[in-house]
Backbone atoms as SQL, in Angstrom:
CREATE TABLE atoms (id INTEGER PRIMARY KEY, chain TEXT, resi INTEGER, resn TEXT, atom TEXT, x REAL, y REAL, z REAL);
INSERT INTO atoms VALUES
  (1, 'A', 1, 'MET', 'N', 59.945, 67.557, 96.766),
  (2, 'A', 1, 'MET', 'CA', 60.104, 68.979, 96.503),
  (3, 'A', 1, 'MET', 'C', 61.072, 69.147, 95.337),
  (4, 'A', 2, 'ARG', 'N', 60.734, 70.045, 94.472),
  (5, 'A', 2, 'ARG', 'CA', 61.583, 70.365, 93.325),
  (6, 'A', 2, 'ARG', 'C', 62.173, 71.747, 93.563),
  (7, 'A', 3, 'VAL', 'N', 63.475, 71.896, 93.450),
  (8, 'A', 3, 'VAL', 'CA', 64.147, 73.182, 93.621),
  (9, 'A', 3, 'VAL', 'C', 64.589, 73.668, 92.251),
  (10, 'A', 4, 'LEU', 'N', 64.189, 74.885, 91.905),
  (11, 'A', 4, 'LEU', 'CA', 64.522, 75.465, 90.602),
  (12, 'A', 4, 'LEU', 'C', 65.335, 76.731, 90.790),
  (13, 'A', 5, 'GLN', 'N', 66.298, 76.939, 89.922),
  (14, 'A', 5, 'GLN', 'CA', 67.054, 78.182, 89.874),
  (15, 'A', 5, 'GLN', 'C', 66.718, 78.869, 88.561),
  (16, 'A', 6, 'ARG', 'N', 66.361, 80.130, 88.617),
  (17, 'A', 6, 'ARG', 'CA', 65.939, 80.850, 87.408),
  (18, 'A', 6, 'ARG', 'C', 66.971, 80.729, 86.293),
  (19, 'A', 7, 'ARG', 'N', 68.233, 80.859, 86.627),
  (20, 'A', 7, 'ARG', 'CA', 69.286, 80.826, 85.601),
  (21, 'A', 7, 'ARG', 'C', 69.332, 79.495, 84.846),
  (22, 'A', 8, 'GLU', 'N', 68.737, 78.450, 85.406),
  (23, 'A', 8, 'GLU', 'CA', 68.735, 77.127, 84.779),
  (24, 'A', 8, 'GLU', 'C', 67.471, 76.853, 83.966),
  (25, 'A', 9, 'ILE', 'N', 66.483, 77.740, 84.038),
  (26, 'A', 9, 'ILE', 'CA', 65.224, 77.547, 83.304),
  (27, 'A', 9, 'ILE', 'C', 65.382, 78.108, 81.898),
  (28, 'A', 10, 'PRO', 'N', 65.080, 77.311, 80.870),
  (29, 'A', 10, 'PRO', 'CA', 65.239, 77.789, 79.487),
  (30, 'A', 10, 'PRO', 'C', 64.425, 79.050, 79.213),
  (31, 'A', 11, 'LYS', 'N', 65.009, 79.927, 78.401),
  (32, 'A', 11, 'LYS', 'CA', 64.324, 81.157, 77.989),
  (33, 'A', 11, 'LYS', 'C', 63.588, 80.902, 76.680),
  (34, 'A', 12, 'GLU', 'N', 62.329, 81.308, 76.631),
  (35, 'A', 12, 'GLU', 'CA', 61.489, 81.152, 75.445),
  (36, 'A', 12, 'GLU', 'C', 61.131, 82.545, 74.918),
  (37, 'A', 13, 'PRO', 'N', 61.811, 82.983, 73.852),
  (38, 'A', 13, 'PRO', 'CA', 61.493, 84.304, 73.301),
  (39, 'A', 13, 'PRO', 'C', 60.117, 84.282, 72.626),
  (40, 'A', 14, 'LEU', 'N', 59.253, 85.202, 73.010),
  (41, 'A', 14, 'LEU', 'CA', 57.924, 85.338, 72.424),
  (42, 'A', 14, 'LEU', 'C', 57.739, 86.790, 72.017),
  (43, 'A', 15, 'VAL', 'N', 56.719, 87.061, 71.240),
  (44, 'A', 15, 'VAL', 'CA', 56.421, 88.439, 70.873),
  (45, 'A', 15, 'VAL', 'C', 56.091, 89.226, 72.140),
  (46, 'A', 16, 'GLY', 'N', 56.846, 90.267, 72.402),
  (47, 'A', 16, 'GLY', 'CA', 56.576, 91.132, 73.534),
  (48, 'A', 16, 'GLY', 'C', 57.204, 90.744, 74.852),
  (49, 'A', 17, 'ARG', 'N', 57.842, 89.566, 74.935),
  (50, 'A', 17, 'ARG', 'CA', 58.444, 89.149, 76.199),
  (51, 'A', 17, 'ARG', 'C', 59.330, 87.930, 76.013),
  (52, 'A', 18, 'VAL', 'N', 60.166, 87.692, 77.016),
  (53, 'A', 18, 'VAL', 'CA', 60.920, 86.445, 77.120),
  (54, 'A', 18, 'VAL', 'C', 60.354, 85.724, 78.330),
  (55, 'A', 19, 'LEU', 'N', 59.969, 84.474, 78.131),
  (56, 'A', 19, 'LEU', 'CA', 59.284, 83.679, 79.139),
  (57, 'A', 19, 'LEU', 'C', 60.202, 82.572, 79.646),
  (58, 'A', 20, 'GLN', 'N', 60.177, 82.336, 80.947),
  (59, 'A', 20, 'GLN', 'CA', 60.845, 81.184, 81.549),
  (60, 'A', 20, 'GLN', 'C', 59.802, 80.443, 82.370),
  (61, 'A', 21, 'LYS', 'N', 59.377, 79.286, 81.858),
  (62, 'A', 21, 'LYS', 'CA', 58.290, 78.529, 82.482),
  (63, 'A', 21, 'LYS', 'C', 58.834, 77.678, 83.633),
  (64, 'A', 22, 'ALA', 'N', 58.564, 78.097, 84.854),
  (65, 'A', 22, 'ALA', 'CA', 59.068, 77.406, 86.035),
  (66, 'A', 22, 'ALA', 'C', 58.175, 76.236, 86.431),
  (67, 'A', 23, 'ILE', 'N', 56.880, 76.512, 86.621),
  (68, 'A', 23, 'ILE', 'CA', 55.943, 75.494, 87.100),
  (69, 'A', 23, 'ILE', 'C', 54.683, 75.543, 86.247),
  (70, 'A', 24, 'GLY', 'N', 54.173, 74.370, 85.846),
  (71, 'A', 24, 'GLY', 'CA', 52.948, 74.312, 85.060),
  (72, 'A', 24, 'GLY', 'C', 53.077, 73.354, 83.901),
  (73, 'A', 25, 'LYS', 'N', 52.141, 73.443, 82.989),
  (74, 'A', 25, 'LYS', 'CA', 52.120, 72.593, 81.800),
  (75, 'A', 25, 'LYS', 'C', 53.328, 72.931, 80.918),
  (76, 'A', 26, 'GLY', 'N', 54.126, 71.918, 80.569),
  (77, 'A', 26, 'GLY', 'CA', 55.284, 72.129, 79.708),
  (78, 'A', 26, 'GLY', 'C', 56.370, 72.980, 80.329),
  (79, 'A', 27, 'SER', 'N', 56.460, 72.973, 81.652),
  (80, 'A', 27, 'SER', 'CA', 57.412, 73.817, 82.376),
  (81, 'A', 27, 'SER', 'C', 58.548, 72.993, 82.970),
  (82, 'A', 28, 'ALA', 'N', 59.511, 73.669, 83.579),
  (83, 'A', 28, 'ALA', 'CA', 60.637, 72.987, 84.216),
  (84, 'A', 28, 'ALA', 'C', 60.147, 71.991, 85.267),
  (85, 'A', 29, 'SER', 'N', 59.092, 72.344, 85.988),
  (86, 'A', 29, 'SER', 'CA', 58.450, 71.443, 86.943),
  (87, 'A', 29, 'SER', 'C', 56.977, 71.345, 86.557),
  (88, 'A', 30, 'GLU', 'N', 56.541, 70.157, 86.164),
  (89, 'A', 30, 'GLU', 'CA', 55.167, 69.960, 85.683),
  (90, 'A', 30, 'GLU', 'C', 54.144, 70.115, 86.804),
  (91, 'A', 31, 'SER', 'N', 53.035, 70.763, 86.473),
  (92, 'A', 31, 'SER', 'CA', 51.893, 70.862, 87.379),
  (93, 'A', 31, 'SER', 'C', 50.625, 70.938, 86.548),
  (94, 'A', 32, 'THR', 'N', 49.568, 70.323, 87.037),
  (95, 'A', 32, 'THR', 'CA', 48.268, 70.420, 86.374),
  (96, 'A', 32, 'THR', 'C', 47.345, 71.383, 87.123),
  (97, 'A', 33, 'LYS', 'N', 47.857, 72.028, 88.165),
  (98, 'A', 33, 'LYS', 'CA', 47.031, 72.878, 89.023),
  (99, 'A', 33, 'LYS', 'C', 47.396, 74.358, 88.975),
  (100, 'A', 34, 'MET', 'N', 48.669, 74.683, 88.704),
  (101, 'A', 34, 'MET', 'CA', 49.095, 76.080, 88.767),
  (102, 'A', 34, 'MET', 'C', 50.197, 76.357, 87.757),
  (103, 'A', 35, 'THR', 'N', 50.413, 77.643, 87.503),
  (104, 'A', 35, 'THR', 'CA', 51.461, 78.066, 86.576),
  (105, 'A', 35, 'THR', 'C', 52.225, 79.227, 87.194),
  (106, 'A', 36, 'ILE', 'N', 53.549, 79.119, 87.154),
  (107, 'A', 36, 'ILE', 'CA', 54.422, 80.211, 87.582),
  (108, 'A', 36, 'ILE', 'C', 55.498, 80.367, 86.521),
  (109, 'A', 37, 'ALA', 'N', 55.695, 81.603, 86.072),
  (110, 'A', 37, 'ALA', 'CA', 56.694, 81.866, 85.036),
  (111, 'A', 37, 'ALA', 'C', 57.366, 83.205, 85.283),
  (112, 'A', 38, 'PHE', 'N', 58.636, 83.275, 84.930),
  (113, 'A', 38, 'PHE', 'CA', 59.348, 84.543, 84.906),
  (114, 'A', 38, 'PHE', 'C', 59.104, 85.171, 83.549),
  (115, 'A', 39, 'CYS', 'N', 58.847, 86.469, 83.519),
  (116, 'A', 39, 'CYS', 'CA', 58.608, 87.188, 82.265),
  (117, 'A', 39, 'CYS', 'C', 59.447, 88.454, 82.261),
  (118, 'A', 40, 'ARG', 'N', 60.114, 88.703, 81.136),
  (119, 'A', 40, 'ARG', 'CA', 60.881, 89.938, 80.990),
  (120, 'A', 40, 'ARG', 'C', 60.355, 90.678, 79.769),
  (121, 'A', 41, 'TYR', 'N', 59.909, 91.894, 80.000),
  (122, 'A', 41, 'TYR', 'CA', 59.376, 92.770, 78.954),
  (123, 'A', 41, 'TYR', 'C', 60.416, 93.853, 78.700),
  (124, 'A', 42, 'SER', 'N', 60.930, 93.919, 77.455),
  (125, 'A', 42, 'SER', 'CA', 61.934, 94.924, 77.112),
  (126, 'A', 42, 'SER', 'C', 62.002, 95.051, 75.601),
  (127, 'A', 43, 'ALA', 'N', 62.797, 96.001, 75.132),
  (128, 'A', 43, 'ALA', 'CA', 62.943, 96.226, 73.688),
  (129, 'A', 43, 'ALA', 'C', 63.477, 94.987, 72.977),
  (130, 'A', 44, 'GLU', 'N', 64.192, 94.139, 73.690),
  (131, 'A', 44, 'GLU', 'CA', 64.715, 92.893, 73.121),
  (132, 'A', 44, 'GLU', 'C', 63.600, 92.058, 72.472),
  (133, 'A', 45, 'SER', 'N', 62.403, 92.089, 73.059),
  (134, 'A', 45, 'SER', 'CA', 61.268, 91.291, 72.567),
  (135, 'A', 45, 'SER', 'C', 60.280, 92.096, 71.747),
  (136, 'A', 46, 'GLY', 'N', 60.458, 93.403, 71.720),
  (137, 'A', 46, 'GLY', 'CA', 59.506, 94.250, 71.006),
  (138, 'A', 46, 'GLY', 'C', 58.281, 94.518, 71.857),
  (139, 'A', 47, 'PRO', 'N', 57.402, 95.377, 71.358),
  (140, 'A', 47, 'PRO', 'CA', 56.214, 95.725, 72.136),
  (141, 'A', 47, 'PRO', 'C', 55.241, 94.556, 72.252),
  (142, 'A', 48, 'MET', 'N', 54.539, 94.526, 73.352),
  (143, 'A', 48, 'MET', 'CA', 53.514, 93.508, 73.576),
  (144, 'A', 48, 'MET', 'C', 52.167, 94.083, 73.163),
  (145, 'A', 49, 'GLU', 'N', 51.321, 93.238, 72.645),
  (146, 'A', 49, 'GLU', 'CA', 49.950, 93.634, 72.313),
  (147, 'A', 49, 'GLU', 'C', 49.099, 93.604, 73.581),
  (148, 'A', 50, 'PRO', 'N', 48.131, 94.501, 73.701),
  (149, 'A', 50, 'PRO', 'CA', 47.167, 94.373, 74.793),
  (150, 'A', 50, 'PRO', 'C', 46.515, 92.988, 74.718),
  (151, 'A', 51, 'HIS', 'N', 46.277, 92.391, 75.863),
  (152, 'A', 51, 'HIS', 'CA', 45.762, 91.022, 75.877),
  (153, 'A', 51, 'HIS', 'C', 44.928, 90.779, 77.131),
  (154, 'A', 52, 'GLN', 'N', 44.307, 89.613, 77.163),
  (155, 'A', 52, 'GLN', 'CA', 43.515, 89.162, 78.303),
  (156, 'A', 52, 'GLN', 'C', 43.649, 87.653, 78.399),
  (157, 'A', 53, 'HIS', 'N', 43.440, 87.127, 79.587),
  (158, 'A', 53, 'HIS', 'CA', 43.560, 85.685, 79.818),
  (159, 'A', 53, 'HIS', 'C', 43.015, 85.364, 81.203),
  (160, 'A', 54, 'ALA', 'N', 43.404, 84.232, 81.739),
  (161, 'A', 54, 'ALA', 'CA', 42.957, 83.801, 83.072),
  (162, 'A', 54, 'ALA', 'C', 43.376, 84.805, 84.144),
  (163, 'A', 55, 'GLU', 'N', 42.724, 84.715, 85.294),
  (164, 'A', 55, 'GLU', 'CA', 43.109, 85.537, 86.452),
  (165, 'A', 55, 'GLU', 'C', 44.614, 85.389, 86.696),
  (166, 'A', 56, 'GLU', 'N', 45.258, 86.487, 87.039),
  (167, 'A', 56, 'GLU', 'CA', 46.718, 86.475, 87.150),
  (168, 'A', 56, 'GLU', 'C', 47.190, 87.384, 88.281),
  (169, 'A', 57, 'THR', 'N', 48.225, 86.944, 88.970),
  (170, 'A', 57, 'THR', 'CA', 48.940, 87.787, 89.915),
  (171, 'A', 57, 'THR', 'C', 50.349, 87.958, 89.384),
  (172, 'A', 58, 'VAL', 'N', 50.842, 89.199, 89.411),
  (173, 'A', 58, 'VAL', 'CA', 52.180, 89.506, 88.908),
  (174, 'A', 58, 'VAL', 'C', 52.967, 90.186, 90.017),
  (175, 'A', 59, 'TYR', 'N', 54.153, 89.648, 90.301),
  (176, 'A', 59, 'TYR', 'CA', 55.072, 90.256, 91.257),
  (177, 'A', 59, 'TYR', 'C', 56.214, 90.872, 90.465),
  (178, 'A', 60, 'ILE', 'N', 56.451, 92.159, 90.648),
  (179, 'A', 60, 'ILE', 'CA', 57.520, 92.837, 89.923),
  (180, 'A', 60, 'ILE', 'C', 58.839, 92.621, 90.668),
  (181, 'A', 61, 'ILE', 'N', 59.732, 91.889, 90.015),
  (182, 'A', 61, 'ILE', 'CA', 61.058, 91.611, 90.576),
  (183, 'A', 61, 'ILE', 'C', 61.939, 92.846, 90.449),
  (184, 'A', 62, 'ASP', 'N', 61.882, 93.471, 89.278),
  (185, 'A', 62, 'ASP', 'CA', 62.670, 94.674, 89.003),
  (186, 'A', 62, 'ASP', 'C', 62.017, 95.402, 87.833),
  (187, 'A', 63, 'ALA', 'N', 62.225, 96.697, 87.763),
  (188, 'A', 63, 'ALA', 'CA', 61.678, 97.472, 86.651),
  (189, 'A', 63, 'ALA', 'C', 62.439, 98.781, 86.529),
  (190, 'A', 64, 'LYS', 'N', 62.524, 99.248, 85.303),
  (191, 'A', 64, 'LYS', 'CA', 63.089, 100.569, 85.029),
  (192, 'A', 64, 'LYS', 'C', 62.152, 101.233, 84.034),
  (193, 'A', 65, 'ASP', 'N', 61.546, 102.335, 84.434),
  (194, 'A', 65, 'ASP', 'CA', 60.622, 103.083, 83.584),
  (195, 'A', 65, 'ASP', 'C', 59.580, 102.160, 82.949),
  (196, 'A', 66, 'GLY', 'N', 58.937, 101.350, 83.795),
  (197, 'A', 66, 'GLY', 'CA', 57.922, 100.410, 83.316),
  (198, 'A', 66, 'GLY', 'C', 56.556, 100.717, 83.895),
  (199, 'A', 67, 'TRP', 'N', 55.527, 100.320, 83.151),
  (200, 'A', 67, 'TRP', 'CA', 54.152, 100.541, 83.601),
  (201, 'A', 67, 'TRP', 'C', 53.226, 99.517, 82.956),
  (202, 'A', 68, 'ILE', 'N', 52.035, 99.414, 83.526),
  (203, 'A', 68, 'ILE', 'CA', 50.965, 98.573, 82.999),
  (204, 'A', 68, 'ILE', 'C', 49.833, 99.520, 82.626),
  (205, 'A', 69, 'ARG', 'N', 49.219, 99.268, 81.467),
  (206, 'A', 69, 'ARG', 'CA', 47.974, 99.965, 81.135),
  (207, 'A', 69, 'ARG', 'C', 46.873, 98.928, 81.154),
  (208, 'A', 70, 'LYS', 'N', 45.692, 99.327, 81.665),
  (209, 'A', 70, 'LYS', 'CA', 44.557, 98.406, 81.704),
  (210, 'A', 70, 'LYS', 'C', 43.279, 99.163, 81.407),
  (211, 'A', 71, 'GLY', 'N', 42.264, 98.409, 81.005),
  (212, 'A', 71, 'GLY', 'CA', 40.998, 99.044, 80.698),
  (213, 'A', 71, 'GLY', 'C', 39.965, 98.063, 80.193),
  (214, 'A', 72, 'PRO', 'N', 38.832, 98.585, 79.688),
  (215, 'A', 72, 'PRO', 'CA', 37.699, 97.740, 79.320),
  (216, 'A', 72, 'PRO', 'C', 37.838, 97.011, 77.984),
  (217, 'A', 73, 'SER', 'N', 38.783, 97.436, 77.120),
  (218, 'A', 73, 'SER', 'CA', 38.923, 96.752, 75.830),
  (219, 'A', 73, 'SER', 'C', 40.350, 96.900, 75.311),
  (220, 'A', 74, 'LYS', 'N', 40.663, 96.142, 74.285),
  (221, 'A', 74, 'LYS', 'CA', 42.005, 96.159, 73.700),
  (222, 'A', 74, 'LYS', 'C', 42.410, 97.551, 73.238),
  (223, 'A', 75, 'THR', 'N', 41.455, 98.328, 72.786),
  (224, 'A', 75, 'THR', 'CA', 41.752, 99.667, 72.270),
  (225, 'A', 75, 'THR', 'C', 41.421, 100.779, 73.261),
  (226, 'A', 76, 'ASP', 'N', 41.005, 100.425, 74.462),
  (227, 'A', 76, 'ASP', 'CA', 40.662, 101.420, 75.479),
  (228, 'A', 76, 'ASP', 'C', 41.303, 101.014, 76.808),
  (229, 'A', 77, 'LEU', 'N', 42.542, 101.462, 77.009),
  (230, 'A', 77, 'LEU', 'CA', 43.304, 101.129, 78.213),
  (231, 'A', 77, 'LEU', 'C', 43.717, 102.423, 78.920),
  (232, 'A', 78, 'PRO', 'N', 42.751, 103.130, 79.511),
  (233, 'A', 78, 'PRO', 'CA', 43.034, 104.462, 80.036),
  (234, 'A', 78, 'PRO', 'C', 43.805, 104.511, 81.360),
  (235, 'A', 79, 'GLU', 'N', 43.796, 103.430, 82.114),
  (236, 'A', 79, 'GLU', 'CA', 44.450, 103.465, 83.426),
  (237, 'A', 79, 'GLU', 'C', 45.904, 103.018, 83.316),
  (238, 'A', 80, 'THR', 'N', 46.818, 103.859, 83.785),
  (239, 'A', 80, 'THR', 'CA', 48.248, 103.548, 83.769),
  (240, 'A', 80, 'THR', 'C', 48.737, 103.389, 85.201),
  (241, 'A', 81, 'VAL', 'N', 49.455, 102.294, 85.455),
  (242, 'A', 81, 'VAL', 'CA', 50.012, 102.021, 86.770),
  (243, 'A', 81, 'VAL', 'C', 51.515, 101.837, 86.613),
  (244, 'A', 82, 'ARG', 'N', 52.291, 102.738, 87.174),
  (245, 'A', 82, 'ARG', 'CA', 53.753, 102.600, 87.160),
  (246, 'A', 82, 'ARG', 'C', 54.135, 101.477, 88.119),
  (247, 'A', 83, 'VAL', 'N', 55.161, 100.717, 87.751),
  (248, 'A', 83, 'VAL', 'CA', 55.586, 99.602, 88.595),
  (249, 'A', 83, 'VAL', 'C', 57.044, 99.768, 89.002),
  (250, 'A', 84, 'ALA', 'N', 57.373, 99.186, 90.133),
  (251, 'A', 84, 'ALA', 'CA', 58.728, 99.196, 90.669),
  (252, 'A', 84, 'ALA', 'C', 58.950, 97.870, 91.386),
  (253, 'A', 85, 'GLU', 'N', 60.179, 97.606, 91.733),
  (254, 'A', 85, 'GLU', 'CA', 60.511, 96.406, 92.487),
  (255, 'A', 85, 'GLU', 'C', 59.569, 96.272, 93.680),
  (256, 'A', 86, 'GLY', 'N', 58.974, 95.087, 93.824),
  (257, 'A', 86, 'GLY', 'CA', 58.092, 94.818, 94.952),
  (258, 'A', 86, 'GLY', 'C', 56.617, 95.069, 94.702),
  (259, 'A', 87, 'THR', 'N', 56.259, 95.654, 93.564),
  (260, 'A', 87, 'THR', 'CA', 54.846, 95.876, 93.232),
  (261, 'A', 87, 'THR', 'C', 54.159, 94.533, 93.000),
  (262, 'A', 88, 'VAL', 'N', 52.942, 94.383, 93.502),
  (263, 'A', 88, 'VAL', 'CA', 52.121, 93.202, 93.232),
  (264, 'A', 88, 'VAL', 'C', 50.862, 93.669, 92.513),
  (265, 'A', 89, 'LEU', 'N', 50.552, 93.015, 91.391),
  (266, 'A', 89, 'LEU', 'CA', 49.367, 93.332, 90.599),
  (267, 'A', 89, 'LEU', 'C', 48.459, 92.105, 90.569),
  (268, 'A', 90, 'HIS', 'N', 47.155, 92.318, 90.686),
  (269, 'A', 90, 'HIS', 'CA', 46.199, 91.218, 90.590),
  (270, 'A', 90, 'HIS', 'C', 45.196, 91.559, 89.501),
  (271, 'A', 91, 'PHE', 'N', 45.248, 90.821, 88.396),
  (272, 'A', 91, 'PHE', 'CA', 44.356, 91.043, 87.261),
  (273, 'A', 91, 'PHE', 'C', 43.174, 90.086, 87.352),
  (274, 'A', 92, 'ALA', 'N', 41.977, 90.618, 87.183),
  (275, 'A', 92, 'ALA', 'CA', 40.778, 89.781, 87.137),
  (276, 'A', 92, 'ALA', 'C', 40.784, 88.957, 85.845),
  (277, 'A', 93, 'GLU', 'N', 40.040, 87.874, 85.842),
  (278, 'A', 93, 'GLU', 'CA', 39.930, 87.043, 84.647),
  (279, 'A', 93, 'GLU', 'C', 39.440, 87.877, 83.462),
  (280, 'A', 94, 'MET', 'N', 40.122, 87.748, 82.338),
  (281, 'A', 94, 'MET', 'CA', 39.804, 88.407, 81.062),
  (282, 'A', 94, 'MET', 'C', 39.892, 89.935, 81.125),
  (283, 'A', 95, 'GLU', 'N', 40.640, 90.481, 82.070),
  (284, 'A', 95, 'GLU', 'CA', 40.857, 91.924, 82.153),
  (285, 'A', 95, 'GLU', 'C', 41.921, 92.327, 81.124),
  (286, 'A', 96, 'TRP', 'N', 41.600, 93.313, 80.296),
  (287, 'A', 96, 'TRP', 'CA', 42.533, 93.785, 79.271),
  (288, 'A', 96, 'TRP', 'C', 43.686, 94.545, 79.926),
  (289, 'A', 97, 'HIS', 'N', 44.921, 94.231, 79.492),
  (290, 'A', 97, 'HIS', 'CA', 46.096, 94.912, 80.023),
  (291, 'A', 97, 'HIS', 'C', 47.276, 94.748, 79.067),
  (292, 'A', 98, 'VAL', 'N', 48.301, 95.572, 79.299),
  (293, 'A', 98, 'VAL', 'CA', 49.529, 95.476, 78.510),
  (294, 'A', 98, 'VAL', 'C', 50.689, 95.980, 79.366),
  (295, 'A', 99, 'PHE', 'N', 51.841, 95.341, 79.226),
  (296, 'A', 99, 'PHE', 'CA', 53.066, 95.745, 79.918),
  (297, 'A', 99, 'PHE', 'C', 53.869, 96.621, 78.970),
  (298, 'A', 100, 'GLU', 'N', 54.313, 97.795, 79.444),
  (299, 'A', 100, 'GLU', 'CA', 55.051, 98.724, 78.588),
  (300, 'A', 100, 'GLU', 'C', 56.209, 99.345, 79.368),
  (301, 'A', 101, 'TYR', 'N', 57.104, 100.002, 78.644),
  (302, 'A', 101, 'TYR', 'CA', 58.312, 100.574, 79.244),
  (303, 'A', 101, 'TYR', 'C', 58.823, 101.682, 78.323),
  (304, 'A', 102, 'GLY', 'N', 59.590, 102.606, 78.893),
  (305, 'A', 102, 'GLY', 'CA', 60.181, 103.689, 78.125),
  (306, 'A', 102, 'GLY', 'C', 61.497, 103.257, 77.489),
  (307, 'A', 103, 'ASP', 'N', 62.146, 104.176, 76.779),
  (308, 'A', 103, 'ASP', 'CA', 63.441, 103.890, 76.153),
  (309, 'A', 103, 'ASP', 'C', 64.436, 103.403, 77.200),
  (310, 'A', 104, 'GLY', 'N', 65.035, 102.243, 76.940),
  (311, 'A', 104, 'GLY', 'CA', 65.990, 101.668, 77.875),
  (312, 'A', 104, 'GLY', 'C', 65.341, 101.029, 79.092),
  (313, 'A', 105, 'GLY', 'N', 64.025, 101.025, 79.148),
  (314, 'A', 105, 'GLY', 'CA', 63.322, 100.468, 80.295),
  (315, 'A', 105, 'GLY', 'C', 63.014, 98.986, 80.137),
  (316, 'A', 106, 'PHE', 'N', 62.483, 98.408, 81.190),
  (317, 'A', 106, 'PHE', 'CA', 62.120, 96.992, 81.187),
  (318, 'A', 106, 'PHE', 'C', 61.225, 96.703, 82.388),
  (319, 'A', 107, 'ILE', 'N', 60.590, 95.552, 82.340),
  (320, 'A', 107, 'ILE', 'CA', 59.865, 95.009, 83.488),
  (321, 'A', 107, 'ILE', 'C', 60.271, 93.547, 83.611),
  (322, 'A', 108, 'ASP', 'N', 60.713, 93.160, 84.793),
  (323, 'A', 108, 'ASP', 'CA', 61.083, 91.777, 85.082),
  (324, 'A', 108, 'ASP', 'C', 60.101, 91.303, 86.146),
  (325, 'A', 109, 'ALA', 'N', 59.337, 90.251, 85.843),
  (326, 'A', 109, 'ALA', 'CA', 58.224, 89.880, 86.719),
  (327, 'A', 109, 'ALA', 'C', 58.102, 88.373, 86.906),
  (328, 'A', 110, 'LEU', 'N', 57.403, 88.010, 87.958),
  (329, 'A', 110, 'LEU', 'CA', 57.001, 86.641, 88.218),
  (330, 'A', 110, 'LEU', 'C', 55.492, 86.608, 88.055),
  (331, 'A', 111, 'CYS', 'N', 55.005, 85.790, 87.116),
  (332, 'A', 111, 'CYS', 'CA', 53.570, 85.707, 86.808),
  (333, 'A', 111, 'CYS', 'C', 53.015, 84.415, 87.394),
  (334, 'A', 112, 'ILE', 'N', 51.897, 84.525, 88.099),
  (335, 'A', 112, 'ILE', 'CA', 51.333, 83.395, 88.834),
  (336, 'A', 112, 'ILE', 'C', 49.863, 83.222, 88.459),
  (337, 'A', 113, 'TYR', 'N', 49.499, 81.988, 88.110),
  (338, 'A', 113, 'TYR', 'CA', 48.124, 81.646, 87.739),
  (339, 'A', 113, 'TYR', 'C', 47.680, 80.436, 88.546),
  (340, 'A', 114, 'GLY', 'N', 46.405, 80.378, 88.895),
  (341, 'A', 114, 'GLY', 'CA', 45.851, 79.241, 89.626),
  (342, 'A', 114, 'GLY', 'C', 45.329, 78.151, 88.707),
  (343, 'A', 115, 'GLN', 'N', 45.848, 78.076, 87.500),
  (344, 'A', 115, 'GLN', 'CA', 45.437, 77.073, 86.514),
  (345, 'A', 115, 'GLN', 'C', 46.549, 76.930, 85.480),
  (346, 'A', 116, 'VAL', 'N', 46.370, 75.996, 84.551),
  (347, 'A', 116, 'VAL', 'CA', 47.396, 75.759, 83.538),
  (348, 'A', 116, 'VAL', 'C', 46.923, 76.021, 82.116),
  (349, 'A', 117, 'ASP', 'N', 45.653, 76.322, 81.921),
  (350, 'A', 117, 'ASP', 'CA', 45.111, 76.586, 80.583),
  (351, 'A', 117, 'ASP', 'C', 44.660, 78.034, 80.457),
  (352, 'A', 118, 'ASN', 'N', 44.665, 78.522, 79.209),
  (353, 'A', 118, 'ASN', 'CA', 44.221, 79.891, 78.896),
  (354, 'A', 118, 'ASN', 'C', 44.961, 80.955, 79.697),
  (355, 'A', 119, 'ILE', 'N', 46.270, 80.756, 79.859),
  (356, 'A', 119, 'ILE', 'CA', 47.045, 81.703, 80.649),
  (357, 'A', 119, 'ILE', 'C', 47.919, 82.621, 79.802),
  (358, 'A', 120, 'ARG', 'N', 48.051, 82.326, 78.530),
  (359, 'A', 120, 'ARG', 'CA', 48.878, 83.173, 77.678),
  (360, 'A', 120, 'ARG', 'C', 48.037, 83.709, 76.536),
  (361, 'A', 121, 'PRO', 'N', 48.336, 84.926, 76.078),
  (362, 'A', 121, 'PRO', 'CA', 47.557, 85.488, 74.967),
  (363, 'A', 121, 'PRO', 'C', 47.489, 84.553, 73.764),
  (364, 'A', 122, 'GLU', 'N', 48.582, 83.846, 73.492),
  (365, 'A', 122, 'GLU', 'CA', 48.603, 82.935, 72.344),
  (366, 'A', 122, 'GLU', 'C', 47.577, 81.818, 72.506),
  (367, 'A', 123, 'GLU', 'N', 47.352, 81.348, 73.730),
  (368, 'A', 123, 'GLU', 'CA', 46.363, 80.295, 73.973),
  (369, 'A', 123, 'GLU', 'C', 44.947, 80.820, 73.777),
  (370, 'A', 124, 'ILE', 'N', 44.676, 82.032, 74.217),
  (371, 'A', 124, 'ILE', 'CA', 43.351, 82.627, 74.046),
  (372, 'A', 124, 'ILE', 'C', 43.062, 82.792, 72.561),
  (373, 'A', 125, 'LEU', 'N', 44.035, 83.272, 71.806),
  (374, 'A', 125, 'LEU', 'CA', 43.851, 83.465, 70.364),
  (375, 'A', 125, 'LEU', 'C', 43.598, 82.146, 69.654),
  (376, 'A', 126, 'SER', 'N', 44.370, 81.099, 69.992),
  (377, 'A', 126, 'SER', 'CA', 44.194, 79.822, 69.303),
  (378, 'A', 126, 'SER', 'C', 42.879, 79.157, 69.683),
  (379, 'A', 127, 'SER', 'N', 42.443, 79.288, 70.939),
  (380, 'A', 127, 'SER', 'CA', 41.172, 78.665, 71.326),
  (381, 'A', 127, 'SER', 'C', 39.985, 79.401, 70.711),
  (382, 'A', 128, 'SER', 'N', 40.083, 80.718, 70.539),
  (383, 'A', 128, 'SER', 'CA', 38.970, 81.452, 69.927),
  (384, 'A', 128, 'SER', 'C', 38.900, 81.205, 68.426),
  (385, 'A', 129, 'SER', 'N', 40.018, 80.890, 67.782),
  (386, 'A', 129, 'SER', 'CA', 39.990, 80.616, 66.344),
  (387, 'A', 129, 'SER', 'C', 39.511, 79.198, 66.051),
  (388, 'A', 130, 'ASN', 'N', 39.513, 78.329, 67.068),
  (389, 'A', 130, 'ASN', 'CA', 39.045, 76.954, 66.895),
  (390, 'A', 130, 'ASN', 'C', 37.544, 76.821, 67.107),
  (391, 'A', 131, 'THR', 'N', 36.882, 77.897, 67.527),
  (392, 'A', 131, 'THR', 'CA', 35.440, 77.800, 67.788),
  (393, 'A', 131, 'THR', 'C', 34.633, 78.316, 66.629);
């Protein structure tokens, strides 16, 4: 058994979020079967682009004036879901969504995937440009 403390997991600043890779490929604890990461969405990282990827479950650890928009395409995200501590979201594979927040707001979440590939927007973009 591997015991991890969030404060000890390196922070990886990315466009739209700060990522802490707990379990999975290239993570604090390697796995070839699943991925778990802490994600913080706030003004510190700038806005996130709408994106899609593998099926995902997100547990909201904490949030202030945060919401998710989802919909049928990158430019059509009509459904808004406000989030708060304890909210659980389940995104279908390749479902378009984006994490957003108001002035001074943020979303702090635990993101869970049942695989290790095609889980981040950057991976989807790079794999589609290689085809």
